[in-house]
C-alpha positions in Angstrom: -11.9 -4.1 -49.5 -15.2 -4.4 -47.5 -17.2 -5.5 -50.5 -14.9 -8.4 -51.3 -14.8 -9.5 -47.7 -18.6 -9.5 -47.5 -18.8 -11.4 -50.8 -16.3 -14.0 -49.5 -18.3 -14.4 -46.3 -21.5 -14.9 -48.3 -19.9 -17.5 -50.5 -18.5 -19.3 -47.4 -22.0 -19.2 -45.8 -23.6 -20.7 -48.9 -21.0 -23.5 -48.9 -21.7 -24.1 -45.2 -18.1 -23.2 -44.2 -19.1 -20.5 -41.7 -17.5 -21.1 -38.3 -19.6 -19.8 -35.4 -17.8 -17.1 -33.5 -16.0 -18.5 -30.5 -17.0 -16.7 -27.3 -15.2 -17.1 -24.0 -14.3 -14.8 -21.2 -10.9 -14.1 -19.8 -10.1 -13.4 -16.1 -7.0 -12.0 -14.5 -6.2 -12.7 -10.9 -2.7 -11.3 -10.0 -1.3 -10.4 -6.6 -0.9 -6.8 -7.8 -2.4 -3.7 -6.1 -4.6 -2.4 -9.0 -7.5 -0.1 -8.2 -8.5 3.6 -8.2 -8.0 5.0 -4.7 -10.7 7.4 -3.3 -7.9 10.0 -2.9 -7.4 10.0 -6.7 -11.1 10.0 -7.9 -13.4 10.8 -4.9 -16.6 10.8 -7.0 -18.0 7.3 -7.1 -19.9 7.8 -10.4 -16.7 9.1 -12.2 -14.8 6.3 -10.6 -17.3 3.7 -11.9 -17.2 5.2 -15.4 -13.4 5.1 -15.4 -13.4 1.5 -14.2 -15.8 0.5 -17.1 -13.7 2.3 -19.6 -10.4 0.8 -18.4 -12.0 -2.7 -18.6 -12.7 -2.1 -22.3 -9.1 -1.3 -23.2 -8.0 -3.5 -26.0 -4.6 -2.2 -27.1 -1.6 0.0 -26.1 -3.0 3.1 -27.9 -6.2 2.9 -26.0 -4.3 2.5 -22.7 -2.1 5.5 -23.5 -5.2 7.6 -24.4 -6.8 6.6 -21.0 -3.6 7.5 -19.2 -3.5 10.9 -20.8 -7.1 11.6 -20.0 -6.6 10.6 -16.4 -3.6 12.9 -16.1 -5.6 15.8 -17.7 -8.6 15.3 -15.5 -7.2 14.1 -12.1 -3.5 14.8 -12.1 -0.5 12.4 -11.8 -1.6 8.8 -12.0 -0.9 6.7 -8.9 1.0 3.4 -9.4 -2.1 1.4 -8.4 -4.0 3.0 -11.2 -1.1 2.5 -13.7 -1.1 -1.2 -12.7 -4.8 -1.4 -13.3 -4.3 -0.1 -16.8 -1.6 -2.6 -17.5 -3.8 -5.5 -16.2 -6.6 -4.4 -18.5 -4.1 -4.5 -21.4 -2.8 -7.9 -20.4 -6.4 -9.2 -20.2 -7.0 -8.1 -23.8 -3.7 -9.7 -24.9 -4.7 -12.9 -23.0 -8.1 -13.0 -24.7 -6.5 -12.6 -28.1 -4.3 -15.6 -27.6 -7.1 -17.9 -26.4 -6.4 -17.7 -22.7 -9.4 -17.9 -20.4 -7.6 -17.2 -17.1 -4.4 -16.0 -15.7 -4.1 -16.8 -11.9 -1.3 -16.0 -9.6 -1.0 -18.1 -6.4 2.0 -17.2 -4.2 4.9 -18.2 -6.4 3.1 -19.8 -9.4 1.3 -18.4 -12.4 -1.4 -20.5 -14.0 -2.4 -19.7 -17.6 -5.5 -21.6 -18.6 -6.1 -22.1 -22.4 -9.4 -22.1 -24.1 -10.1 -25.7 -25.0 -10.8 -24.8 -28.6 -7.6 -22.7 -29.0 -6.0 -23.3 -32.3 -2.5 -24.1 -31.1 0.2 -25.9 -33.0 1.3 -28.7 -30.6 4.6 -29.1 -32.4 5.7 -25.7 -31.1 5.0 -26.4 -27.4 8.3 -28.2 -26.5 10.3 -25.3 -27.9 8.3 -22.9 -25.7 8.7 -24.9 -22.6 12.5 -25.3 -23.3 12.8 -21.4 -23.4 11.8 -21.3 -19.7 14.4 -23.9 -18.5 11.9 -26.0 -16.5 10.1 -23.0 -14.9 7.1 -23.5 -17.3 5.2 -26.8 -17.7 2.1 -27.7 -19.6 -0.6 -29.6 -17.8 -2.6 -31.4 -20.5 -5.8 -31.9 -18.6 -9.4 -31.6 -19.8 -8.8 -27.8 -19.9 -5.1 -27.5 -20.7 -3.0 -25.0 -18.8 0.5 -23.7 -18.5 2.1 -23.5 -15.0 5.0 -21.1 -14.4 6.9 -21.6 -11.3 10.3 -19.9 -10.7 12.8 -22.4 -9.4 15.5 -21.7 -6.9 16.1 -18.6 -4.8 14.5 -15.2 -5.2 11.1 -16.7 -5.9 9.2 -13.6 -4.8 8.3 -11.4 -7.8 7.5 -7.7 -7.4 4.3 -6.3 -9.0 6.1 -4.8 -12.0 8.0 -8.0 -12.5 4.7 -10.1 -12.4 3.1 -7.8 -15.0 6.2 -8.0 -17.3 6.4 -11.8 -16.8 2.7 -12.3 -17.6 3.2 -10.1 -20.7 6.2 -12.2 -21.8 4.4 -15.5 -21.2 1.3 -14.4 -23.2 3.4 -13.1 -26.1 5.3 -16.4 -26.1 2.0 -18.4 -26.1 0.9 -16.3 -29.1 3.8 -17.9 -31.1 2.0 -21.3 -30.6 -1.2 -20.2 -32.4 -2.0 -21.4 -35.9 -2.7 -18.3 -37.9 
């Protein structure tokens, strides 16, 4: 009920319990071909508009709507554009779990946490154990997780990278204090 919510907020404000809204940005840097080729949308203005709208995707439903619209307006969606949609969705997921950056460098993926992330430290060892030594936490000024696949077959394909990042982010979500 909106009225009750507003009343609760007002009471909190009066008691001085209001937390200022945390603002931070999230960046994604993955070795994945993700862009709109000129052969798919030749018009630069339309392309810019689509880029802006893809960047504002916040959930799977919005991604599916965008995908449908692209098919309706421009035909079958190339893999590079599909990957762009998935990265936009991953960025929204990352932001929702207090991640400020996801960076892929050759065979490692670095996931930087927002320093004020409300994480339950007692849950971290269990998370690291799930990855059998492939995931470590670097507790520096700005803490971050580092995923590095050990052993053979280190090279990940684009689809695998996107799936892996999605899994990592969903697992980090389990650390949050709700």
